[in-house]
Structures are given as structure tokens and as C-alpha cells.
C-alpha positions as CSV (number, residue, x, y, z in Angstrom):
1,M,74.4,-73.3,-9.5
2,A,74.3,-70.4,-11.9
3,S,70.6,-71.0,-12.7
4,R,69.9,-71.0,-8.9
5,L,71.8,-67.8,-8.5
6,R,70.0,-66.3,-11.5
7,R,66.7,-67.1,-9.9
8,R,67.9,-65.7,-6.5
9,C,69.0,-62.5,-8.3
10,R,65.7,-62.3,-10.1
11,V,67.4,-62.5,-13.5
12,P,65.0,-64.3,-15.8
13,A,67.4,-64.5,-18.8
14,E,70.9,-63.6,-19.7
15,G,71.3,-59.9,-20.3
16,Y,68.1,-58.8,-18.7
17,F,67.8,-57.1,-15.3
18,P,64.7,-55.7,-13.7
19,V,64.9,-52.0,-12.9
20,R,67.2,-51.7,-9.8
21,N,69.8,-49.4,-8.6
22,S,73.3,-49.8,-10.1
23,G,74.7,-51.2,-6.8
24,G,72.1,-53.9,-6.8
25,K,72.9,-54.8,-10.4
26,A,76.6,-54.9,-9.7
27,V,76.0,-57.3,-6.8
28,D,73.6,-59.5,-8.9
29,L,76.2,-59.7,-11.7
30,A,79.0,-60.6,-9.3
31,L,76.8,-63.3,-7.7
32,L,76.0,-64.7,-11.1
33,A,79.7,-64.7,-12.0
34,I,80.5,-66.5,-8.8
35,G,78.0,-69.2,-9.8
36,Y,79.6,-69.6,-13.2
37,A,83.1,-69.7,-11.6
38,L,81.9,-72.5,-9.2
39,Q,80.7,-74.4,-12.2
40,G,84.0,-74.0,-14.0
41,E,82.4,-71.8,-16.7
42,L,85.3,-69.3,-16.7
43,D,84.4,-67.4,-19.9
44,Q,80.9,-66.6,-18.5
45,A,82.3,-65.9,-15.0
46,C,84.8,-63.4,-16.4
47,A,82.3,-61.8,-18.8
48,R,79.7,-61.3,-16.0
49,G,82.5,-60.2,-13.7
50,R,83.6,-57.5,-16.1
51,E,80.0,-56.2,-16.2
52,A,79.9,-56.1,-12.4
53,V,83.3,-54.2,-12.4
54,D,82.0,-51.7,-14.9
55,L,79.0,-50.9,-12.8
56,A,80.9,-50.9,-9.5
57,G,83.5,-48.6,-11.0
58,S,81.0,-45.8,-11.1
59,L,79.8,-46.4,-7.6
60,D,81.1,-46.5,-4.1
61,S,79.5,-49.8,-3.2
62,A,81.4,-51.8,-0.5
63,R,79.0,-54.6,-1.0
64,A,79.7,-54.9,-4.8
65,I,83.4,-54.7,-4.1
66,T,83.1,-57.5,-1.5
67,Y,81.4,-59.8,-4.0
68,I,83.8,-59.0,-6.8
69,R,86.6,-59.8,-4.4
70,R,84.9,-63.1,-3.6
71,L,84.7,-63.8,-7.4
72,L,88.4,-63.2,-7.7
73,G,88.9,-65.7,-4.9
74,E,86.8,-68.3,-6.6
75,L,88.8,-67.7,-9.8
76,A,92.2,-67.9,-8.1
77,P,92.7,-71.7,-8.8
78,H,92.4,-70.8,-12.5
79,D,94.9,-67.9,-12.6
80,H,96.9,-69.9,-15.2
81,E,94.0,-69.3,-17.7
82,D,94.3,-66.2,-19.9
83,Q,90.7,-65.0,-19.4
84,V,91.1,-65.2,-15.6
85,R,94.4,-63.3,-15.6
86,G,92.9,-60.7,-18.0
87,F,89.8,-60.3,-15.7
88,R,91.9,-60.0,-12.6
89,T,94.1,-57.3,-14.2
90,Y,91.0,-55.5,-15.5
91,A,89.2,-55.6,-12.1
92,Q,92.3,-54.3,-10.2
93,A,92.9,-51.5,-12.7
94,A,89.2,-50.4,-12.7
95,L,88.6,-50.7,-9.0
96,P,91.4,-49.2,-6.9
97,A,89.6,-50.5,-3.7
98,L,90.6,-54.0,-4.8
99,Q,94.3,-53.1,-5.0
100,Q,94.3,-51.1,-1.8
101,R,93.0,-54.0,0.1
102,A,95.4,-56.4,-1.5
103,S,98.4,-54.2,-0.7
104,R,97.5,-54.3,3.0
105,R,97.9,-58.1,3.2
């Protein structure tokens, strides 16, 4: 799954991204992280998710926030894992839009 998403995102190798705008990179990273989460590769999912959060934090990209929110949803069954709890805390602290939406529920 992650390799299919990597191809879809045009990411030929880990750590390399073609020249794109930051919003596109944040979305690509979030999609890659979702693929890792679906495969149960929590360390990779959280690492790529943090990269997406870092990029999205400097933007106002609703699309990036949407995919990061989806990543958090995919990771929810693993909330008992330290790296997932740490990523969730990190994402919510770095991206107030995630907290604002959660507080409306």
C-alpha cells in the first residue's frame, strides 16, 4: 500500500520529493503516512505524519489538514502505542485547526 501511494504521489524514494509547493508536499506526506498506518507500520506513519504537520503548520491548507485528520483517524485504533499518542499530541499542538474541529464534536 505505501509503495502504491508513493508512486501515486510521485515519490521515487524515501526522503525525496520533486519540486512542488509546500501544500502539495504536506498532502503527499500525509497520504504516504496513511499508507504506512494502513500497513501497521506505526513508526513510519508517525514520522511521515510529523513531516506533514511541520509543512502544514506554516500553511493554511485545508486539504493538508483534511489528510492529517484522516491519518489521525487511521491511527486511532493504535492510540495505546506511545508513538501514536506522541504524534497525536504533536499534531494537535502544532495545528490548532485540528483542535478546533475536535472541540466542535
